[in-house]
Every structure is written in structure tokens, then in C-alpha cells.
C-alpha positions as CSV (number, residue, x, y, z in Angstrom):
1,M,95.3,117.9,53.7
2,P,92.5,115.8,55.3
3,E,90.4,117.7,58.0
4,V,91.0,116.5,61.5
5,I,88.0,115.8,63.5
6,L,88.1,117.4,66.8
7,I,86.2,116.1,69.8
8,D,84.2,118.1,72.1
9,P,85.3,118.0,75.8
10,K,81.9,117.1,77.0
11,T,81.8,114.0,74.7
12,I,85.1,113.0,76.2
13,F,83.7,113.1,79.7
14,L,80.6,111.2,78.8
15,L,82.7,108.6,76.8
16,Y,85.1,107.9,79.8
17,F,82.0,107.9,82.2
18,W,80.0,105.4,80.3
19,G,83.0,103.3,79.5
20,N,84.1,103.0,83.2
21,F,80.4,102.3,84.3
22,F,79.8,99.6,81.9
23,T,83.4,98.2,82.7
24,C,82.3,97.9,86.3
25,I,79.2,96.0,85.4
26,L,81.1,93.7,83.3
27,I,83.9,93.1,85.9
28,F,81.6,92.5,88.8
29,S,79.2,90.3,86.8
30,Y,82.1,88.2,85.7
31,S,83.6,88.0,89.3
32,F,80.2,86.7,90.9
33,S,79.5,84.3,87.9
34,Y,82.6,82.7,86.8
35,A,85.6,83.6,89.0
36,T,87.2,81.4,91.7
37,I,87.8,82.9,95.1
38,D,91.4,83.9,94.4
39,S,90.4,85.6,91.1
40,R,87.2,87.1,92.7
41,K,89.7,89.1,95.0
42,I,91.9,90.2,92.1
43,L,88.8,91.3,90.2
44,K,87.2,93.1,93.2
45,W,90.5,95.5,93.4
46,F,90.2,96.0,89.8
47,G,86.5,96.6,89.8
48,V,86.7,99.1,92.8
49,G,89.3,101.0,90.9
50,K,86.9,101.4,87.9
51,L,84.2,102.3,90.3
52,L,86.2,105.1,91.8
53,L,87.0,106.2,88.3
54,T,83.3,106.5,87.6
55,I,82.6,108.6,90.7
56,A,85.5,110.8,89.8
57,W,84.2,111.5,86.2
58,I,80.8,112.3,87.7
59,L,82.3,114.8,90.0
60,I,84.1,116.4,87.0
61,I,81.0,116.4,84.9
62,L,79.2,118.3,87.6
63,R,81.9,120.8,88.1
64,D,79.6,123.9,87.5
65,I,77.1,122.5,90.0
66,I,79.1,121.4,92.9
67,S,82.0,123.0,94.8
68,D,85.6,123.1,93.5
69,F,86.8,120.9,96.4
70,L,84.5,118.2,95.2
71,S,85.2,118.6,91.5
72,I,88.8,119.2,91.7
73,N,90.4,117.8,94.9
74,L,88.2,115.0,95.7
75,A,87.7,114.0,91.9
76,N,91.5,114.0,91.2
77,S,92.2,112.2,94.6
78,L,89.7,109.3,93.5
79,F,91.6,109.3,90.1
80,F,94.9,108.4,91.9
81,C,93.2,105.9,94.3
82,A,91.5,104.2,91.3
83,C,94.8,103.8,89.6
84,C,96.3,102.4,92.7
85,Y,93.7,99.7,93.0
86,E,94.1,98.9,89.3
87,T,97.7,98.5,89.6
88,I,97.4,96.3,92.8
89,A,95.1,94.0,90.8
90,M,97.7,94.0,88.0
91,L,100.4,92.9,90.4
92,S,98.3,90.3,92.0
93,I,98.3,88.4,88.6
94,L,102.0,88.3,88.8
95,K,103.8,85.0,90.2
96,T,105.9,87.0,92.5
97,N,103.3,89.5,94.1
98,T,104.5,90.7,97.4
99,E,103.2,93.1,100.2
100,K,106.2,95.2,99.7
101,R,105.1,96.0,96.0
102,F,101.5,96.7,97.3
103,R,103.0,99.3,100.0
104,S,105.0,100.9,97.4
105,Q,101.9,101.5,95.1
106,I,100.2,103.0,98.1
107,A,103.0,105.2,99.1
108,I,103.3,106.5,95.4
109,T,99.6,107.1,95.4
110,L,99.4,108.9,98.8
111,A,102.5,111.2,97.5
112,A,100.6,112.0,94.4
113,V,97.3,112.9,96.4
114,I,99.2,115.0,98.8
115,I,101.2,116.9,96.3
116,F,98.2,117.6,94.1
117,N,96.0,118.9,96.8
118,I,98.8,121.0,98.2
119,A,99.1,122.6,94.8
120,T,95.5,123.2,94.5
121,F,95.3,124.9,97.9
122,L,98.1,127.1,96.9
123,G,96.2,128.4,93.9
124,S,98.1,126.5,91.2
125,T,96.8,126.9,87.6
126,M,94.8,124.3,85.7
127,N,97.8,123.6,83.6
128,T,100.0,122.8,86.5
129,R,97.4,120.6,88.0
130,V,97.1,118.6,84.7
131,L,101.0,118.2,84.8
132,I,100.9,117.1,88.5
133,G,98.1,114.6,87.7
134,A,99.9,113.1,84.6
135,I,103.1,112.8,86.4
136,G,101.2,111.1,89.4
137,I,99.4,108.5,87.2
138,F,102.6,107.9,85.2
139,A,104.5,107.0,88.4
140,I,101.7,104.9,89.6
141,Y,101.6,102.7,86.6
142,L,105.3,102.6,86.0
143,P,106.3,99.9,88.6
144,P,103.8,97.2,87.7
145,T,104.7,97.9,83.9
146,I,108.3,97.2,84.7
147,H,107.5,94.1,86.8
148,Y,105.6,92.6,83.8
149,F,108.6,93.0,81.7
150,T,111.1,91.8,84.2
151,E,109.2,88.9,85.6
152,K,110.9,85.5,84.7
153,R,107.8,83.7,83.5
154,R,106.9,82.3,79.9
155,K,105.2,85.0,78.0
156,N,102.3,84.6,75.6
157,F,100.4,86.7,73.2
158,F,97.7,88.0,75.7
159,R,100.4,88.8,78.3
160,N,102.7,90.7,75.8
161,F,99.7,92.6,74.4
162,Y,98.5,93.5,77.8
163,V,101.7,94.9,78.7
164,F,102.1,96.7,75.3
165,C,98.8,98.5,76.2
166,Y,100.2,99.9,79.4
167,V,103.4,100.9,77.6
168,V,101.4,102.8,75.1
169,L,99.4,104.3,78.1
170,E,102.6,105.6,79.7
171,I,103.9,106.9,76.4
172,L,100.7,108.8,75.8
173,I,100.7,110.4,79.4
174,V,104.4,111.4,78.7
175,I,103.6,113.0,75.4
176,R,100.7,114.9,76.7
177,A,102.6,116.1,79.8
178,I,105.6,117.4,77.6
179,Y,103.0,119.1,75.3
180,R,101.2,120.9,78.4
181,Y,104.6,122.0,79.7
182,L,105.8,123.5,76.3
183,Y,102.3,125.0,75.4
184,P,100.5,125.8,78.7
185,Q,96.6,125.9,78.7
186,N,94.1,126.8,81.1
187,L,91.6,124.0,80.1
188,F,91.4,120.3,81.2
189,F,90.9,119.2,77.7
190,S,91.6,121.8,75.1
191,H,89.7,121.8,71.8
192,N,92.7,120.8,69.6
193,A,94.0,117.7,67.4
194,L,96.5,116.5,70.0
195,D,93.9,116.3,73.0
196,S,91.5,114.7,70.6
197,F,94.0,112.1,69.5
198,Y,95.1,111.6,73.0
199,S,91.5,111.0,74.4
200,I,90.5,108.6,71.6
201,S,93.8,106.7,72.0
202,L,93.7,106.6,75.8
203,F,90.0,105.3,75.7
204,L,90.8,102.5,73.2
205,V,94.1,101.5,75.1
206,T,92.2,101.5,78.4
207,L,89.3,99.4,76.9
208,V,91.7,96.9,75.2
209,G,93.8,96.8,78.5
210,I,90.5,95.7,80.4
211,V,89.8,93.0,78.0
212,G,93.6,91.9,78.4
213,F,93.3,92.0,82.0
214,L,90.2,89.7,82.2
215,L,92.0,87.3,79.8
216,L,95.0,87.1,82.1
217,V,92.8,86.5,85.2
218,K,91.1,83.6,83.2
219,E,94.6,82.4,82.3
220,K,95.6,82.3,85.9
221,Q,92.3,80.8,86.8
222,D,92.7,77.9,84.2
223,Y,96.3,77.2,85.2
224,K,95.4,77.0,88.9
225,I,92.3,74.6,88.2
226,Q,94.7,72.6,86.0
227,K,97.2,72.3,88.7
228,L,94.6,71.2,91.3
229,L,93.5,68.5,88.7
230,D,97.1,67.4,88.2
231,D,97.6,67.4,92.0
232,K,94.4,65.3,92.3
233,N,95.6,62.7,90.0
234,Q,98.8,62.5,91.7
235,F,97.0,62.2,94.9
236,F,95.1,59.3,93.7
237,S,98.3,57.8,92.3
238,I,99.8,57.9,95.7
239,I,96.9,56.2,97.3
240,S,96.8,53.5,94.7
241,H,100.5,52.8,94.7
242,D,102.1,53.5,98.0
243,L,99.1,52.7,100.2
244,R,98.4,49.4,98.3
245,G,102.0,48.1,99.0
246,P,102.1,48.2,102.9
247,L,98.5,47.0,103.2
248,S,99.0,44.1,100.8
249,S,102.2,43.2,102.9
250,A,100.0,43.3,106.1
251,V,97.4,41.1,104.5
252,S,100.0,38.5,103.2
253,L,101.6,38.3,106.8
254,S,98.4,38.1,108.6
255,E,97.4,35.3,106.1
256,F,100.7,33.3,106.9
257,L,99.8,33.7,110.7
258,A,96.2,32.7,110.4
259,E,96.7,29.6,108.1
260,D,99.7,28.0,109.7
261,I,100.5,29.6,113.0
262,E,100.8,26.1,114.8
263,N,103.9,25.3,112.5
264,Y,105.8,28.5,113.4
265,T,108.1,28.8,116.3
266,R,107.9,31.5,118.9
267,E,110.8,33.4,117.2
268,E,109.3,33.2,113.8
269,I,105.9,34.5,115.2
270,R,107.7,37.4,116.9
271,E,109.5,38.2,113.6
272,I,106.3,38.2,111.5
273,S,104.5,40.3,114.1
274,E,107.4,42.8,114.1
275,M,107.1,43.0,110.1
276,L,103.3,43.1,110.4
277,Y,103.6,46.1,112.9
278,Q,106.1,48.0,110.7
279,S,103.8,47.5,107.7
280,N,100.8,48.7,109.7
281,K,102.8,51.6,111.1
282,N,104.0,52.7,107.6
283,S,100.2,52.6,106.3
284,Y,99.0,54.7,109.3
285,K,101.7,57.3,108.7
286,L,100.9,57.5,105.1
287,L,97.2,57.5,105.6
288,E,97.6,60.2,108.2
289,N,99.5,62.4,105.9
290,L,97.1,61.7,103.0
291,L,94.2,62.8,105.0
292,E,96.1,65.9,106.5
293,W,97.1,67.0,103.0
294,S,93.6,66.6,101.6
295,R,92.1,68.6,104.5
296,V,94.6,71.3,103.7
297,Q,93.8,71.4,100.1
298,A,90.0,71.5,100.8
299,G,90.5,74.5,103.2
300,M,89.2,72.5,106.1
301,I,92.3,73.3,108.3
302,T,92.0,76.6,110.0
303,F,95.1,78.7,110.9
304,T,94.9,79.4,114.7
305,P,98.1,81.1,115.7
306,K,98.9,81.6,119.4
307,K,101.7,82.2,121.5
308,I,103.8,79.1,121.9
309,V,107.4,78.2,123.2
310,L,109.3,76.5,120.5
311,N,111.7,74.7,122.9
312,E,108.9,72.9,124.4
313,L,107.6,71.9,121.0
314,I,110.9,70.5,119.9
315,N,111.4,68.6,123.3
316,D,108.0,67.1,123.0
317,N,108.6,65.7,119.5
318,I,112.1,64.4,120.6
319,E,110.3,62.4,123.3
320,L,108.0,61.0,120.6
321,N,110.8,60.0,118.4
322,K,113.1,58.5,121.1
323,N,112.0,55.0,120.5
324,A,112.6,55.2,116.8
325,A,116.0,56.7,117.4
326,L,116.9,54.2,120.1
327,H,116.1,51.3,117.7
328,K,118.9,52.6,115.4
329,N,121.1,53.9,118.4
330,I,120.8,57.4,117.0
331,N,121.6,60.2,119.3
332,L,119.2,63.1,119.4
333,L,120.6,66.4,120.2
334,F,118.9,69.7,121.1
335,E,120.4,72.5,123.3
336,S,118.8,75.9,123.7
337,A,119.6,78.0,126.6
338,D,117.0,80.7,126.0
339,A,113.2,80.0,125.8
340,I,112.0,81.3,122.3
341,E,108.4,82.3,121.8
342,V,106.7,82.7,118.5
343,H,103.1,83.4,117.4
344,A,102.2,80.3,115.4
345,D,99.7,77.4,115.1
346,D,101.1,74.7,117.4
347,N,99.5,71.8,115.5
348,M,101.0,72.8,112.2
349,I,104.4,73.4,113.7
350,N,104.2,70.1,115.5
351,T,103.4,68.4,112.2
352,V,106.5,70.0,110.7
353,L,108.8,69.0,113.4
354,R,107.4,65.5,113.5
355,N,107.9,64.9,109.7
356,L,111.4,66.3,109.6
357,L,112.6,64.3,112.7
358,N,111.1,61.1,111.2
359,N,112.9,61.7,107.9
360,A,116.1,62.4,109.7
361,I,116.0,59.2,111.7
362,K,114.9,57.3,108.6
363,F,117.8,58.4,106.4
364,T,120.6,58.2,109.3
365,Q,122.7,55.2,109.8
366,K,123.0,53.3,113.1
367,N,125.0,55.1,115.6
368,G,124.5,58.3,114.0
369,K,123.1,61.6,115.3
370,V,120.4,64.1,114.7
371,E,120.7,67.6,115.8
372,I,118.1,70.5,116.1
373,R,119.2,74.0,116.2
374,I,117.3,77.3,116.7
375,L,118.6,80.7,115.4
376,K,116.6,83.8,116.3
377,T,117.0,87.1,114.2
378,E,115.2,90.3,114.2
379,E,112.5,89.2,111.7
380,N,112.2,85.5,112.3
381,V,113.1,82.2,113.9
382,E,115.1,79.6,111.9
383,I,114.8,76.0,113.0
384,S,117.4,73.5,111.4
385,V,117.1,69.8,111.7
386,I,120.5,68.3,110.7
387,D,121.5,64.6,110.3
388,D,124.8,62.8,109.3
389,G,122.9,60.4,107.1
390,V,123.0,59.3,103.4
391,G,122.2,62.7,102.1
392,I,120.0,63.6,99.1
393,P,121.1,63.3,95.4
394,D,120.6,66.5,93.2
395,D,117.8,64.8,91.1
396,I,115.8,64.2,94.2
397,K,116.5,67.5,95.9
398,V,114.7,69.3,93.1
399,K,111.6,67.1,93.5
400,L,111.0,67.8,97.1
401,F,108.1,69.9,98.2
402,K,106.2,69.3,94.9
403,I,103.3,66.7,94.6
404,N,103.6,66.4,90.9
405,K,107.2,64.9,91.2
406,K,107.6,61.3,92.4
407,V,110.2,60.9,95.1
408,I,111.5,57.5,95.6
409,Q,114.2,57.1,98.2
410,R,114.4,54.5,100.9
411,G,115.8,54.9,104.3
412,T,118.9,53.0,105.9
413,E,116.9,50.2,106.7
414,N,114.9,50.1,103.7
415,E,112.1,52.4,105.1
416,K,109.7,53.7,102.4
417,G,108.2,57.1,102.1
418,S,105.8,58.9,99.7
419,G,107.2,62.5,100.2
420,L,103.7,63.8,101.4
421,G,105.2,64.6,104.8
422,L,107.5,67.3,103.2
423,L,104.4,68.5,101.2
424,L,102.7,69.0,104.4
425,C,105.6,70.8,105.9
426,S,105.7,73.1,103.0
427,E,102.0,73.9,103.0
428,F,102.1,74.6,106.8
429,I,105.1,76.8,106.7
430,N,103.7,78.8,103.8
431,V,100.5,79.4,105.7
432,H,102.9,81.1,108.4
433,K,104.5,83.1,105.5
434,G,107.7,81.4,106.3
435,K,110.4,79.5,104.2
436,I,111.4,75.9,104.1
437,W,114.4,74.4,102.2
438,V,117.0,71.7,102.3
439,E,120.8,71.9,102.1
440,S,122.2,68.5,101.4
441,H,125.1,66.5,99.5
442,Q,124.9,62.8,98.9
443,G,126.8,60.9,101.6
444,K,127.3,64.0,103.8
445,G,123.9,64.3,105.6
446,S,121.2,66.7,105.2
447,C,120.0,69.9,106.6
448,F,116.2,70.7,106.5
449,K,115.7,74.5,107.5
450,F,112.4,76.4,108.1
451,T,111.5,79.9,109.2
452,I,108.7,81.4,111.3
453,P,108.3,85.2,111.1
454,L,108.1,86.7,114.6
455,K,105.3,89.0,113.4
456,Q,102.3,87.3,111.9
């Protein structure tokens, strides 16, 4: 039989230490050199995790020099915290990362730290501490590994390989924990074949996992850059197509008046002036939304929430839209007995209400009605803008709130829109960590709803 090469525990310590040390340098160098702002945040969490792991290994190496509290309690607590930071970075790459998942990781980590330290203070053996540590690390890595498997997203080679690394990591931890339980030992790393195999495998899996993580971060970064480029192209497409239409109409109408105004009757001049006014009004609205949306994308609009009364904002927007509603004899309805206060950015919510009311009036027939309702729950406030207009076809409904989907639907009096107003609404509600959606059937009206959390 071939001889099994055993690894000295000191070599293992040095291997892990230098591996984590150079990983920290690699991650922070990549973060400051190539990463975008979002990617830098994810890399910072991952890098901090590896930095804590490096400090923990230093404390373990110095075990004979420093106190047991530092080399056992503090070192292992740092181990758990390092795993927590790394898993939060893993979850941040997912499409559906939520604060709830982050809080869950922190809770598992705190539980592992508390249980380990209690066991240490009660005088538990080395073998018991190794078992608690293995179970704790297994529990911390388990949720993100499951989330990667269950996420509804197109998988690729790097993503599958990355998940595979952490599955192998979990399996190695379980195997070692079972072995320690069946064959108790009083050494952190024993001088046997299984621990040697475990150490080499764990080091290689961790190293490959780091490379996989960096590749996933780069993939996410490239995807976002590509999306920004696509949005920019769509943005210029809207400018060149939708803005040129009303401007060319205004130029043509102005030319008619300038060249032959003496031959027009007063009624004809009034009619051309009305058409010119509508054309300029549409151009102004589109340009206003374009500029607002571009400022949002460039990060030039700051989120400044303060206490506002929603009822007052809604009444102000109803007053602003009264003339447009009166022109089509549309009844604007809003009744709310109690004043509802929220912590929100009044300029953003004003923009949302203005756009939704404009759309509701635009797509409602003459003599129709538009109603605004407020519903307050324990967690948020839900605002609904309801009309009894033409409704939205299913093929258009799926394109709303997306800049890369062209939305063409004219109002009841041939009013034209670009869909940018709804994009703005979506951006501003997302900033508030709320939701916006539509419920509509063609020919039966539409109901646009959005929520504002009561706690920001």
C-alpha cells in the first residue's frame, strides 16, 4: 500500500494563515482597482471576513504565548464572525438578497459564539469545542448554500462550480464532526490521515471558492454595466424618437402661423394655437421626465425623507390636475377621514402621484372618474389610483416599469406617452423600499398601487 503523507499541524496553521493573508491583499486590491461601488461593498464584506480569519489564525498560532481566552475564546469567535461576513457577501450576489437573510446569518453567528464561549467557560474538552465549532460553521454556511441552489436564475459554469465548492465544504465539515464524535481526541489537529486529507481538501476548496467568488462578482458587475449601456441606448432612442415627434409638430404649426397668419380666421388661429400648446406641453412633460430620470441614474437626486401628511400631497396633486380632468369632464375623487403621516421624500412622492394621476386622466374616457384611496396597515401605507378607463392589455402590462421595453399606448384623445413617468415612479418607490404594481384588465379600467413603509 502507498504510504500516506501526514501533515504537521504547525504546517496547517501556517498554510491557512498565509492563504488568508494573501487572499485579503488580493480582494482589497481588486476592490480598489477594478470594482464598481456596489461590487466594492460586497468585496469589502468578503475581505473583512478573510481579515478576521487571518487574525484568528495568528491568535491560534500564538497559543503557547498568549492567554487561553485570546487563543481559544476570541480566536473562535473571530472564526464565526469571519464566516458570517463571508456568507453575507455570498448572499449579496444573489438577485433576491434581503435584510431578513442578513439578520438570519447574524443570529446564527451570535448563537454559535455564545454556545462556544459558554462551553469553554464550563471547562469543555478540546474535542467538544471542535464539535461545537464544526456545527456552528456548518450552520452559518448552510442557508446561503441552499439559497444558491433554490434561486430562480439561469445557472452558468462558474456559478455551479462555486456552489459545488461550498457543498464540498459542508460535506467535509460533517465528515470531520462525525469522525470527532466517534473517535474523540484532545488535539485541534491530530496527526492522522483523515485530518491531513481534511486540511488539504479544505484549503483547496476555500482557495477555489475565493476565485469563484471573484468571478461571480465580476459577472454581476459586467451584467450591471451592460444593463446601464442598454438603458443608455434606450434613453437616447426615446430622446431621438419621442421628443422629435412633438417638437417637429410644434415647428410645423409655428411655420403655418408665421407664413400665412393673415389668411387664417380667428377660430383657425385659436385651433392651431391649442394644438401648438398641447404639442409644447407634451414636449415639456417628456423632457422633464427625461431629465429627472437621468438625474436618478447619475445619482444626482438625494433621498431626503421627512415627516409628511399624505392627504395634503394628494389634495395638492388633485388641484394641479383639475383643469386636465375638467377638460374631459372626469370626476376626481378622494376621501380620507384621518390624516396619515409617513416618513418620505415629498418631492419623490409628489412625482409619483403626479405621474399616476396624469396617466389615469389620460386613459379615462370623457365623463369618467378617477379615485384615490389610502389604506394604512401595521407595516406600510398603500396608495391606489383607480380609473374606469380603457385598461391595459396583457402584452403592455408586462413591459411597464422597464426601460428596455417600448410601451406604445395612446390616451382616449390620442395623447402620447413614452412610459418614462412610470419608470420614475418605480425608481422613487424603490428608493423608499416600497413596491409599485398595476392591476388592470382591458376595457375595465386600471388600478396602480404603491406602498410606503411606515419605518424607513
